[in-house]
N, C-alpha and C positions, 0 to 999 in steps of 0.2 A: 543280412537281415538280423535284427535283434528282436527276439520274440517277446521279451519282457524287460523292463528296466524300472529303477526307482529314481525319481527326480526330487532333489531337494531344492527348494525355492524360497529363500529367506532374504528380505530386503535389508539393505544397509541401514536405512533410516525409516522411522515411522512416518515422517512428513516428507513427501516427495511431491512438491507442488508447483503450480504456475499461478502467477498473479496476472489478471487481465483487466486493464482499465477500459471500461465501457463508458466512462463519464465524459472524458475529453472529446472523443469521437466514438459514436455508438457502433456496436457490433450486432449484426442481425442474429435472431435466434437460430436460424439454420447454420450460420457460421459457428456459433458457440456449440451447437450439437456436434458439428463435424470436428471441432477442436476437442471436445470431450471424448469423442471416439478415438482420436489419436492419443490422447492422454492415457486412455485405457490400454491401448495397444502397447504403449511404452511403459506401463506399470506406474504411471504417475497417479497419485491418489487424492490430491486436494486441489480444487480450483478456487482460488481466492478472487472473488469478483468485486472489483472496485466500482461500486454502484453510484457514487456521488463525488462531486468535486466542484471547484469554482465554476467550471464551464458546462456543467450539466448534471441533471438528476435523472436516473434511469430505471426506476422501479415504481409501479403503481401501488399506492397505499390507500386503501379504502378510507373514506372520511377526510382525506386531504387532497382533493382534486386539483388544487393549484400546482402541486408538485409536477403533475403531468400535463397541465395546460399551459404553464408558464416556464417551468424549469427544464423542459426537455427540448425546447426549440430556440432558434436564434433568428431575429428579424431586425429590421431597421426601426426600432422603437427606443429612443434614447431615454424615455422615462422608465423603461423596463416594467411596464404594467401588464403587458401581454406576452412578453418573451424576454430572453436575454439578448444583449447586444451581440452583433456578429463578432466572431473570433475564430482563430485556428483555421482560417481559410474557408469558412462556411459561406461567406457572402451574405448579402442582406435578405436572401430568400431561403436560407437554410438548405442549400443544395448538397451539403455534406455535414455529417456530424450529428444530426438530430435523430430522435427516436427514443423508445423506452420499451422495457419488458412489461407487458401487462401481467396482472396477477396470474392469469391462466398460462401465459408464456413461462413465467418463473416456476410455477408448480410443475409444469411439464419438463422443464430443464432439470430441476432437482430430481424428479422421478427417473428421468432417463439416465442422468449421471449416476444415481444410486444403483441402477441396474448394471452399470459398467464398473462398479466399485470405485467411483469417484465421488468425493464429498464436496459439496458446495459450501464455501466459507464466505458469507456476505460481509462486505464492509460499507458502512456509512461513515465517511470521514468526519470526525468531530475533534475539537471545536474549530480547528482551522480548515482551510480548503472547503468552506461551506457556503460559498456565495450563491450557488444555484438554489439551494434550499432556503436561504435567507431571503433572496429576492422573491421566491414563490410564496413564502409565509408572509412577507410584507404585503404582497398583493391580496392575500387572504385577509390580513388585518384591515386594509383600506376598505375592502368590500363590506366586511361585517361592521366596521366602525361607522360607515356611511348609513348602515341600516339601524344604527343605534344599539347594537348588541355588543357592548364593550367587553363583557365577560368572555364571550366566545372569541372576540377579536384578540384578546390578550392571552387566551388559553395556551397557544403554542408559540407566542411571539419570542423571537430569538435575539432581538437587539434591545439594548437600553436606548430608548429614543433620545435621551439627552447626553449620551456619550459623545464627546467631541475629540476623542483621541486621534492624533495625526499619525497614521500608521501606513506603511507600504508593505504589502505582503510579498512572499516569495514569487508569486505570479504577477506582482505589480498592480494589485487591486488595493482598495482602501479597507478601513476597519469593518466594512459590511461583509467581509469574507470570514469573520470570526463569530461563531456562536458566543454569546455572552453567558458564561456559566453562572452568573449571579442572577439571571432571570429565571423565575419559576417555570416559565414556558420551555426552557431548555430541557429540563428533566422530563416535563410532560411530553415534549416532542420525541425525545429518545425513547420513552416508555411506549408511546404509540407505535413508532416505527419498529422497534424490536419485537413488540408483541405481534404485530401484523406479519412480520417475516417469519417469526417462530411458528405462527399458525399455518403459513404456506408450507413450511417444511413438514409439519405434522400431516397436512392434507396429502402431501406427496409420499408419505410413508417413510420419510427420512428425517427424523427429529433433529433439530438444529443443536449441534454440540459445540460449535466454535462461533463466537461472534467477534468480528474484527472492528474495533473501536476507531482505528486510524490513529489520531493523536499527534500527527506530525506537523511541524512548521507553523505553529500558532505564534508567530513572532513578527517583529518589524525587521525586514531584510536589511534595512539601512544601518542597523546596529551590528551587522556581520563584519568579520575581519576584512572583507573586500572593500570596505568603504572607510573614509577618513574625514576629518574635519576640513572645512574650506581652506584652511591655511596649511593643510598637510602637504608633504613633499614627496611622497612615494608615487612614482609615475605609473605604478601598476595598480593603483587603487582609485576608485571613484571618490569624488569630493561632494560632501553634503553638509547642510547646515544642521549639525548634530543637535544643537540647542532647540531646534524647532520640532524634533522628533519625539514621539512618545512610544512607550511600550504598550503592548496590547492591553486594553481596558484601563489604562492609566487615568483617564478622565471620565470614567463611568461612576456616577454617584452611587449606584447600587453596589458596585464592587468596593468602592471606598468605604461604604457602610459595613460591608462584610468583613473587610480587613480591620476596621476599627473595632469591631466586635470580638476579634480574636479568632474567628472561624477559620481564617486562612492567614498565612504569614505576610504575603505580599502578592503583587500582580503576577510575578513569575510563577508562583505556585498554583495559580488558578486552573490551568489546563489539566494538571495532574489531579487536582481536587475534583474536577468534573469527571475525569476517568474513574476515580473511586466511586463517585455517585452512580455513574452508569454501570459499574460492575455490580452494584446491588440490584439494579434493574435486570441485568443479565442473569444473575443468580435466581431472582424471583421468577423468571421465565423458564427455569429448569435447564439453563445452558451451563455446562460445566467449565468451559474455558473462555476467557476473554483474551483476545489477541490485540496487540498494539504495535505500531511502529516504535522504534526505540525512543523517539522523542517523548512518547506518551507516558513514560515512567521516569522521566528525568528528575522529578522532585519526590519520588517515592523511595522509601527505604528498603523495599523488597516486595515480593509477591504477597506477603501477609497484609499489606496495606489494602488489598483488594478483596472483594467479597467472594469471588469465584474460587473454586478449589485449585484451578490452574490459571497461570498467566503466561501466555505465549508471546514472545517478543520477536518481531520481524526486524532483524539487524541489518541495516543498510549502510554501514560505514565501509568506505573503500579500504583496501588493505594498506595503501600508501598513506592513508589518514589515520592509521592505528587500529584498523578493524580487528586484527588478531587479538589485541589487548581488550578491546571492547567485548568481543565474544567471551573471553575468559572472565571479565568482570561481571557480565550478565549471568553467566552460569554460577559464578561464586556467590552471587546474590540470591540464587535459587530460582531464577526464571528458566522456563523452557525457551530455548533459543533456536530460531530458524535463520539460516544464512540467506541473505538476499543481496550479496555483495555487488555493488553497481559495476565495479571494474571487470567482473566475470559473468554476472548473471542478469544484467539489464539488456534485454533484447530489442530495445528501441534505439540502441547505439549502432553505428555503421558496422558492416561486416569488415570493411577494409578502408585504408587510406585512399579514397577515391571520391572525387567531387560529384560523381554520379550516384553515390550511395547516400540514401537519406539517413537521418538519425541525429540524436543529440550526442554530445561529446564531452560533457563536463566531467566524466570520470574515466572515459576510454574513447580514444579516437578510432579504435578498431577492435571489435570483439567477434571473431569468427568461431566456428564450431570447434576448431582445434584449441583455441584459448579456453573456452568453456570446459572442454574435455580434459584439459591439463590441470584444472583446479584440484588441489589437494585439500579437501575440506577439514580433515582431521589434523592437519599440521599447517596452519595458516601461514606462519612465518616462512615456511619452506617455499611458498609460491614466489617469494622475492628472488629466488635463484633463477627462475625461468622467465618471468615477465617484468617489465619496467612499470613505471607509473603511467598516467594517462598520456604523457608525451613521449613514452618510451625511454625515460631516463631511469638510472639506477636509484633505488631507495633502500632503506634499511627497515626491516620488520623485527620487532623485539617482543618476546613473550617469555614468561617465567613459569616454572612449574609444569605439572602434567597438562596435556591437551584437554580443553574443556569438552564435556560430552554435549553434543548438540542434538536437537530433536530432528533436524533435517535441513533441507535446502529447497529453494524455489527460484524459478526464473521470474523476471518482471517484464511486462509489456505495457509501457505507458503509451498513451495514444495521441499525444499532441501532433506527432509527425506521421500518423497513420490515418489518412482521411477516409479510406475505404477498406473494405474487408480483404481485397486482393493485396493491398500493401501490408496489411496485418499478417496474412498467411505467408507472404514472401519473407518477412522479417523473423518469423517465429519458428518455422518448421525445421530448418537445418539445425539450429541450436537446441531445439527441444530434445532431439535424440541424444545429443551430448550431455545435456542436463540429466536425462533419465539414466544414462549409463553411470554417471558419477553418483547419483542418488541411490542406485540399486546395488551396485557391486563394490565390494571392498577388495582392492588389489592386495596381493601378498606383500607384507612389509610396509604397507602404508599406515598412516595414522599414529606413528610414534614421534614423540618430540622429546628432546633432552630436557633435563631439569632447567636449563637456561639456554636460550639460543638467540643469537643475533645474526641475521642472514642478510647479506647485501644482494640486491637484484642484479641480474645480468641478462641480456637478451640472448636466447639460445642460438648456438651456431650449428647444432645438429640435433636430430631427434634422438630420444632415448628409448630403446626397446624395453618394455616392461611386460612381465608375464602375469597373467591373471587367470583365475579359474571361474568359468561360468557354468552354473547349473540353473536351469530355469524352466518354468512352465507358466503360462498365463491362463487363468480361467476365462472361458469365452464370454464376451459381452453379450448380454441378452436383449439389448435395446439398440438396434441399429436403424436409425432413420435417415442416415446419409453416409455416403462412402467417400473416402479420400483416396 
């Protein structure tokens, strides 16, 4: 028996997070509360909620009822005036995937999470991955236009109605998946949504301190390296009529006028321009940090371009795509950086090479708890010694200089392959504990990197015993509405 003891409990990283996509397929409030309960038990402290995407809008916004009457459900309506078309296995009657968090649901979730020392970070993805909100706002436009109230109809409109750009998005939708940043309605819509969510956080007694802008993949996927011209000879690439393709907003008269005025350099810079505009709205709402996926700062020169005091970048490059150098570059530019490496930290990938395991595989064919636990976040090139690329092949990771200081790390749960909450819980809970251990504890001797290192990968033939010291105590959660 020990009559008295002193416990030191200091986390490795300030940001120990989980990203949960509730947009592609919805997660019920009770499931999210249960998930927050487990995050608290594992000392994870930030829940990044992906509340919107092409396939669904998931939060009630007072004054914009179309978002939750049209954008939250799927049905057989090819005109998409009453719902989104069926997708992701939902069927024509929305038997899976539909739903949303009411304002009361969200306030209750924020309040309950705060009681367990978990901060909710809401994301409304802009300007790409925006199809659900655009379809909803277009329904609003048609209704008000028919009533003769053109000013109200245009107030939040997100599309340039005469834009004819031929674009195929990453999810294989058309240009109606991109908010047009040259429309005045785009900023008005962002201001409305940010203001309403900030008000919900204040009501919950947990003021919003981080807003996630999204900012990823506002591009034509057919311009990616995986495609080639019709006369191309690479058997591993798709063939497309490149001449018939446009960049995002390329045929928008409003954007053409903005570029001609010198307000922005070209269409490539429009998403980052919009991110800067939204950062001013975020700051005006008293929110100190704007977070973005790494795509959202592509045409920015540094965090000084944005209005908020802090800019947090969620870095999702795979290590075999140069993720180690990307992390270093982001930190050198002055951004706060959170690792969300898909080859280690995407929990919508299969656990193992097994046809019975569900999951995407574009960055890893197998990510089990051991692989997540093996991640060395403070010495990213070192990981090439233990794990191969997505196909298990050797690769080389290169970095120079001291290891970059990172804000933290988080796991990602994208929901395309998770139609129900049972599948979600199966795919997340084993790996969640491995993530928590790597985000909390610093093992002795870890985190050092030579001034220059080039490390080739190899598949491990035996495990390595590593000693670490654990001292820890968790403050008890004070809001338990469900048990796991």
